[in-house]
N, C-alpha and C positions, 0 to 999 in steps of 0.2 A: 252730856251724861252726868246724871247725878252721882256724885261719887260717896254718898251716904250709905246708897245700897246698890245690890248688882242683881240683875235676872241672872238665876240658876237654868232656869228651864222657859222656853219661849211660850207661845200662845199653841203650837203645834207639839208642845211637851218635849221638844228636842232641847238637847245641851245647849243652852245660849253662848256659852264657850268665853265669858268673862271670868271663871274660875275655873283652876285645874286643882288637880288630886292634892299636890303640894301645898297649895294652900288651906284647902280643906283639911292635910293633916295636922298642920301647924296650927289650925282653931280647935282639933280635936273631934273634928266632925266627920263621922260616917258619910261614905257615897257607895255609889254601886258602880257597874257596868253595863253598857248596852252594844251588843255585837261585837265585844271585846275590846270596847273603849271605854273610858272614864264617862261615868254618868254622875252628875252633882247630888242625886236622889239614893236612897237606899229602895230596895224592891218595895218595903212595906210603905215608905213614903209616895213612892210612885203610884201606888193604888188610888191616891187622891188628888191627881192632875188628869187631866181628859182635854182632848178637844172639843169642847161642851161650852154652853153657856147656860146662864139663868136670869130671868127677867129681874130688874130692879122695880120692885113695887108697881108704881102705875106710870112711870117714867118714861116708858118707850124705849128704854135703853137697855142693853144687856151686860152682864159681867161675864167675862171670858174666863176659862177655869183651868187652863193650861198651864198659866204663870207659876214659878216659884222664884223667892228672891232669898238674899243672903243680906241680913241687916243685923249690926249690933252682935257681928259674931255667931248669929244663929240663923237657922233656916226657916222660912216662913211660907207657908200657901198663899200665893197672890192672887186672887181675882182682880181682874183689871176692867175698868169701864172707860169706853172710848165715846164721847159726846163731842158731837159736831163733825162725823163722818159725812162723806157725801150722801145727801138725800134725808139725813137726820132731819126730823122736826121738832119745834119747840112744843112744850106741852099744852099749849093751846092749838096747835096744828099750824100756825102761820110762821113759817120761814124757820132758817136753822135754829138751833139751840142756841142760847145766849150764855153767857159769862154769869148771869145772875142764876139761872138755873142749874149751872154746872155747880155754883158755889153752895146751892140750896140743897144738892143731892151729897155733894162732899160733906158739909155740917152734918148732914144724919148719919152718911157712913161714918165718918169719924168717931161720932158719939158711940155708936154702935162697936165700932173696932175697939175702943178704949175700953169699953165693958166687958170684954173678952180676953183682955191683954194684948192687945193687937195695935196695929197702927195705920195711919192712910196718909197720902200724899197726893197733893194734885199737881201736874204739870201742864202748862200751858202752851199751846204753840198758835202761830197765826189764825189758825182755822178750825181748830179742836182742842179737846180737852181729855187728860188721862187721869184716873183717878185710880190710884195704885193701893190696893187694902191689903196690908199685912195680918193674916190670921195665923196663930199656932198650930202645928201640926198635931199637936195633942186635940185642940178643937175637933179637927176632922176624924182622928183615929179614936175617939168616943163613938163614933157611928162603924157601923159592921163593915161598910164598902163606900165606893163613889157615889153609888145611888142615894144611900142614906145621907150622905155629905151633902149632896145636891138639895134633898129633900129639907134638910134642915135649913141651907142657903134660902131657898124658894121660900118656904113658909115661916122660917123664924125671923135668919138675919136681915134679909132685904125686905121682908113683908112690910107694907105700910109704908116706904118710903115714897115722896111724892117730889116733883119737879116744882109743884105748887105750893107753896109754905102754907096758903091756907089749907090743903087738904093733906098734910102730913100728918101721920100718925104717931103718937106716943112710941118711944121704942119698945120693943118687943125684948123682954129679958130672954136672951137665948139660953136654951137648955142644953149645955155641951152634951150632957149624957144621955138625952133623950133618945127613946129607940126611934126610928124613921119607919 
């Protein structure tokens, strides 16, 4: 497990169980509760995670939107891309996704995350890759609701990303406050 960052919520938006109320209090971070139990996100933050996904450009993979993380004593929204899950194909349709394709997607996502004050990490396992993208909650909260946040991710943040370097579009300058 990476000790630099911890999941606050899992892909189902549930408390991931890695951080408790005392730890959040020590960091001076607000949190909420769900069904009478500690929940790492406030009610306003929880509006921007959902058991939903958004397509990543023309890559044939999705980012899952239920995750959030704690990194550098700050909470982040954390769309996660999984590449190489069973049945996934490479960009050309021949066989499993390759390390080169995962790295191509990671490079583009990292550039875009940097532009908005975020971070990205790639975790490699024997048969798959995870790209963990940390985006500031403020970026999401510039949109009225989860639907607006999701449209921003689809139409701006992830638009033009390609697993094929020849087709990758220039980064789109995300307009954090754009109405969706």
